[in-house]
C-alpha positions in Angstrom: 89.8 31.2 12.8 86.1 31.3 12.0 84.8 27.7 11.7 81.5 26.2 10.6 80.6 22.6 11.6 77.4 20.9 10.6 76.1 17.5 11.9 73.0 15.4 12.0 71.8 12.8 14.5 68.8 10.7 15.7 66.9 11.6 18.8 66.6 8.8 21.4 63.1 7.5 22.0 63.0 8.4 25.7 63.7 12.2 25.1 60.7 14.5 25.4 60.4 17.7 23.4 60.1 19.8 26.6 63.5 18.5 27.7 64.9 19.7 24.3 63.7 23.2 25.0 65.6 23.2 28.3 68.7 21.7 26.6 68.6 24.5 24.0 68.3 27.2 26.7 71.3 25.8 28.5 73.3 25.5 25.2 72.4 29.0 24.2 74.1 30.4 27.3 77.2 28.2 26.8 77.4 29.2 23.1 77.0 32.9 23.8 79.9 32.7 26.3 82.1 31.0 23.7 81.0 33.3 20.8 79.4 30.4 19.0 76.2 30.5 17.0 74.0 27.4 17.0 71.1 26.8 14.6 69.3 23.6 15.4 66.6 22.0 13.3 64.4 19.2 14.5 61.9 17.2 12.4 60.6 14.9 15.2 63.2 12.2 14.5 66.4 13.8 13.4 68.5 16.8 14.5 70.5 19.0 12.2 72.7 21.6 13.6 75.1 24.3 12.4 77.7 25.6 14.8 79.7 28.7 13.8 82.4 30.5 15.7 86.1 30.4 16.8 87.6 27.0 15.8 88.6 25.9 19.3 85.3 26.8 20.8 83.3 25.1 18.1 85.3 21.9 18.5 85.0 21.9 22.3 81.2 22.3 22.0 81.0 19.6 19.4 82.9 17.1 21.5 80.4 17.7 24.3 77.6 17.2 21.9 79.0 13.9 20.7 78.9 12.5 24.3 75.3 13.6 24.9 73.2 10.5 25.3 70.0 12.2 24.2 70.8 11.4 20.6 72.9 8.9 18.6 74.2 8.2 15.1 76.0 11.5 15.0 77.3 12.2 11.5 79.6 15.2 10.8 78.5 16.6 7.4 80.7 19.6 7.0 83.7 21.3 8.6 84.7 24.5 6.8 86.2 27.9 7.2 84.9 31.3 6.1 86.0 35.0 6.1 82.7 36.2 7.8 79.9 34.8 9.9 76.7 33.5 8.3 74.9 34.3 11.5 75.7 37.3 13.6 74.1 36.4 16.9 75.8 34.0 19.2 73.7 31.5 21.2 71.4 28.7 20.2 68.1 28.7 18.3 65.7 25.8 17.8 63.4 25.4 14.8 60.8 22.6 15.1 60.0 21.7 11.5 56.8 19.8 12.5 55.1 23.1 13.5 56.0 25.3 10.6 56.2 25.3 6.8 59.7 24.2 5.8 60.2 27.0 3.3 59.1 29.5 5.8 61.6 28.1 8.3 64.4 28.3 5.7 63.5 31.9 4.9 63.5 32.7 8.7 66.9 31.2 9.0 68.2 33.2 6.1 66.7 36.4 7.5 68.7 35.8 10.6 71.9 35.7 8.6 74.3 38.5 8.2 74.0 40.8 5.2 76.8 39.0 3.3 75.0 35.7 3.4 71.3 36.6 3.2 69.5 34.7 0.4 72.8 33.2 -0.8 71.3 29.9 -1.9 74.6 28.7 -3.4 76.4 28.9 -0.1 77.3 25.3 0.8 76.3 25.4 4.4 72.9 26.8 3.5 72.4 24.1 0.8 72.7 21.6 3.7 69.8 23.4 5.4 67.7 23.1 2.3 68.5 19.4 1.8 67.6 18.6 5.4 64.3 20.5 5.3 63.3 19.0 2.0 64.2 15.5 3.4 65.9 14.5 0.2 68.6 12.4 1.9 66.7 10.7 4.7 66.7 7.3 3.1 70.5 7.4 3.8 70.1 8.1 7.5 70.9 4.6 8.6 69.9 4.0 12.2 72.7 1.6 13.3 72.5 0.3 16.8 75.2 0.8 19.4 78.4 -1.2 19.1 77.5 -3.2 22.2 74.5 -4.7 20.5 76.8 -7.3 19.0 79.5 -9.6 20.3 82.0 -11.3 18.1 82.7 -15.0 18.9 85.7 -16.8 17.5 84.8 -20.1 15.8 88.0 -21.8 16.8 88.5 -23.0 13.2 92.1 -22.0 12.5 95.3 -23.3 10.9 98.4 -22.9 13.0 101.3 -21.0 11.6 103.7 -24.0 11.5 101.3 -25.7 9.0 102.1 -23.3 6.3 105.8 -22.5 6.7 107.4 -21.4 3.4 110.0 -23.7 1.8 113.7 -23.3 2.8 114.5 -21.8 -0.7 112.0 -18.9 -0.1 113.2 -15.5 1.1 109.6 -14.3 1.8 106.5 -15.5 3.6 102.8 -14.7 3.6 100.1 -13.9 6.2 96.6 -15.0 5.3 93.5 -13.0 6.2 89.9 -14.1 5.4 87.4 -12.0 3.5 84.0 -12.8 5.1 80.3 -12.4 4.7 79.4 -12.0 8.4 75.6 -12.6 8.2 76.0 -15.6 5.9 78.9 -16.8 8.1 80.9 -17.6 4.9 84.5 -17.2 4.1 84.4 -15.6 0.7 88.2 -15.6 0.0 91.6 -15.7 1.7 94.1 -12.9 0.9 97.8 -13.7 0.9 99.6 -10.7 2.3 103.3 -10.4 1.5 105.8 -10.5 4.4 109.5 -11.0 4.8 110.7 -14.4 6.0 110.8 -12.8 9.5 107.2 -11.5 9.2 108.1 -7.9 8.4 106.0 -5.6 6.1 106.0 -5.6 2.3 108.0 -2.3 2.4 110.8 -4.2 4.1 110.6 -6.9 1.5 111.1 -4.4 -1.3 113.6 -2.2 0.6 116.8 -1.6 -1.3 115.4 -2.8 -4.7 115.1 -0.5 -7.6 113.9 -0.5 -11.2 112.9 -3.9 -12.5 114.2 -5.6 -9.4 111.0 -4.5 -7.7 108.8 -6.1 -10.3 111.0 -9.3 -10.5 110.7 -9.7 -6.7 107.0 -9.0 -6.8 106.4 -11.7 -9.3 108.8 -14.2 -7.7 107.0 -13.8 -4.4 103.8 -15.3 -5.9 105.6 -18.6 -6.2 105.7 -18.7 -2.4 102.2 -17.5 -2.1 100.8 -20.2 -4.3 103.0 -22.9 -2.6 101.7 -21.9 0.8 98.1 -21.7 -0.4 98.5 -25.1 -2.0 99.2 -26.5 1.4 95.9 -25.2 2.6 92.7 -27.2 2.1 90.9 -24.4 0.3 87.8 -26.6 -0.5 87.0 -24.4 -3.5 87.6 -21.1 -1.7 89.1 -18.3 -3.6 92.7 -16.9 -3.0 93.6 -13.3 -3.5 97.2 -12.2 -4.2 98.5 -8.6 -4.7 100.5 -7.6 -7.7 102.0 -4.2 -8.7 100.3 -3.2 -12.0 103.6 -2.5 -13.7 104.8 -6.0 -12.9 102.6 -7.2 -15.7 104.0 -4.6 -18.0 107.7 -4.7 -17.2 108.3 -8.5 -16.7 108.0 -10.5 -20.0 105.7 -13.5 -19.7 104.4 -12.5 -16.2 100.9 -13.9 -16.9 102.3 -17.2 -18.1 104.5 -17.4 -15.0 101.5 -16.9 -12.7 99.5 -19.6 -14.6 102.4 -22.0 -14.3 102.8 -21.5 -10.6 99.1 -21.8 -10.0 99.0 -25.2 -11.8 102.2 -26.4 -10.1 100.6 -26.0 -6.7 97.4 -27.8 -7.3 95.3 -24.7 -7.8 93.1 -23.6 -10.7 92.9 -20.1 -12.3 89.2 -19.8 -11.4 90.2 -19.8 -7.7 92.5 -16.9 -8.0 91.9 -13.2 -7.8 94.8 -10.8 -8.7 94.5 -7.5 -6.8 96.1 -4.4 -8.2 97.1 -1.6 -5.9 96.6 2.0 -6.9 99.9 2.9 -5.3 101.8 3.5 -8.5 101.1 5.3 -11.8 100.4 2.9 -14.7 102.6 4.4 -17.4 101.8 2.0 -20.3 98.1 1.5 -19.9 97.6 -0.3 -23.2 100.1 -2.9 -22.2 98.6 -3.2 -18.8 95.1 -3.6 -20.2 96.3 -6.3 -22.5 97.9 -8.3 -19.7 94.6 -8.0 -17.7 92.7 -9.4 -20.7 95.1 -12.3 -20.6 94.4 -12.9 -17.0 90.7 -12.8 -17.4 90.8 -15.0 -20.5 92.7 -17.6 -18.4 89.9 -17.5 -15.8 91.7 -15.4 -13.2 89.5 -12.6 -11.6 90.8 -9.1 -11.2 90.3 -6.6 -8.3 91.3 -3.1 -7.5 92.8 -3.0 -4.0 92.7 0.1 -1.8 90.2 1.7 -4.1 90.1 5.5 -3.5 93.6 5.8 -2.1 95.8 5.9 -5.2 96.3 7.2 -8.7 94.1 5.3 -11.1 90.9 4.0 -9.5 88.3 5.8 -11.7 90.5 5.4 -14.8 90.7 1.6 -14.1 86.9 1.5 -13.8 86.5 3.4 -17.0 89.1 1.4 -19.0 88.3 -2.1 -17.8 85.8 -3.3 -15.3 87.3 -5.4 -12.5 85.4 -8.2 -10.9 85.8 -6.6 -7.5 86.9 -3.4 -5.8 88.1 -3.2 -2.2 87.3 0.1 -0.5 90.4 1.5 1.2 90.7 1.7 5.0 91.1 5.5 4.8 87.4 5.7 3.6 86.2 3.0 6.0 87.7 4.5 9.1 84.8 5.9 11.3 82.5 6.0 8.3 79.5 5.9 10.7 80.5 9.4 11.9 81.6 11.0 8.6 79.1 12.5 6.1 81.8 12.9 3.4 83.0 9.3 3.7 79.4 8.1 3.6 78.6 10.1 0.5 81.7 8.8 -1.3 81.0 5.1 -0.4 77.4 5.4 -1.4 78.5 6.7 -4.8 80.9 3.8 -5.1 78.2 1.3 -4.2 75.8 2.8 -6.7 78.4 2.8 -9.5 79.5 -0.7 -8.8 76.0 -1.9 -8.6 75.3 -0.5 -12.1 78.4 -2.3 -13.4 77.8 -5.6 -11.5 81.1 -5.2 -9.7 81.4 -6.9 -6.3 82.5 -4.7 -3.3 84.4 -5.5 -0.1 85.5 -3.2 2.6 89.0 -3.5 3.9 90.4 -2.6 7.4 87.1 -2.9 9.3 88.0 -2.5 12.9 84.8 -1.3 14.7 81.4 -2.8 14.9 79.8 0.6 14.0 81.8 0.7 10.8 80.6 -2.8 9.8 77.0 -2.0 10.6 77.0 1.2 8.6 78.6 -0.5 5.6 76.1 -3.4 5.8 73.3 -0.8 5.8 74.8 0.8 2.7 74.7 -2.5 0.9 78.2 -4.0 1.4 78.2 -7.6 2.5 81.8 -8.7 2.4 84.5 -7.5 4.8 88.1 -7.9 5.7 89.6 -6.5 8.9 90.7 -7.0 12.5 87.0 -7.0 13.7 86.6 -10.4 12.2 90.1 -11.9 11.8 93.7 -10.7 11.9 96.3 -11.6 9.3 98.2 -14.7 10.5 101.8 -15.3 9.3 101.9 -18.7 7.8 98.4 -19.6 9.0 94.8 -18.6 9.3 93.3 -16.9 12.5 90.0 -18.1 13.9 87.1 -15.9 12.6 85.0 -13.9 15.0 81.4 -14.1 13.8 78.9 -11.5 15.0 76.2 -12.6 17.4 73.4 -10.3 18.4 73.1 -10.1 22.2 69.7 -11.2 23.5 69.8 -8.5 26.1 71.3 -5.1 25.7 
């Protein structure tokens, strides 16, 4: 299957241009043997390359490119398929944009294309060429340092699980995970994550329930969440709890029940954030929106959890503005290497900035993910990189420290 892959990267400071010419000569032979075309642009700081050829060959070559230490911050921009080649000649060709007029280079590249694609400016791959040459996106080329630049040191400030055991009448429990601002070394909030009494997943807690039983169990579990949180010394910190959107719609007096349990456990509404997942369709949106207004009128903040992974994210933003959105792990995963994920998250950041909606990123597991997200303007994070969920307690937080020597 004919495959096109486009990536960009940063050249390392210790690489000379003469060595690049030797690299291209060697790559050209390798590409020709694999029936792969390589068009490489260089502007003195960044590489941009298109690889085109049989799928397996393109991916093998790209894997070798990713391990090449002459460049870093590799970001895959496009992976696509086509019925015919854009460029007929296999091998590798380098264009140094510092030495030529950019429009002339673009025309030269197009002239090397096959008849089908010559001067086809609306072709997506060729649009990437134009964008790179016109340098319209370079403000987004974040130069994040290698992961080893940082070490993460646990602060030792934790609450042991036995401190927050649920009451004997409860048939569920909660794991607590901090949401942190790493550079400020601040715990922004704690999220109470539903578990069975044995520590199993929320799916196990809801297993076997149907209809309104699901929503009754969802609301009932919050009694345990607030009771366990009340045993914590929150010192004014916020607490986030998850709620299915239709729980507010299908269970009469759900908001009043939440407020009653908050007060009964020594908490105040202003400390609480209710996070709605996008995992189900909101079938009665007017009733849901009315319940949200009740929550906010009482002082409870509202967030959209796992934003970008479900049914109603953009609709929820349009119909009512939450106080916070939490970007889903599926978008966060390896964002430092994925152009599509970067573009989506940058659009989310811009949208939320215009609406004064706070953003946090969920499921951050790698230092590179955190560094890219920080560069994009996100400052609050939740994930294994900083602290794992702890059943009935709070894990110590691993704060980033920049190594003095790297």
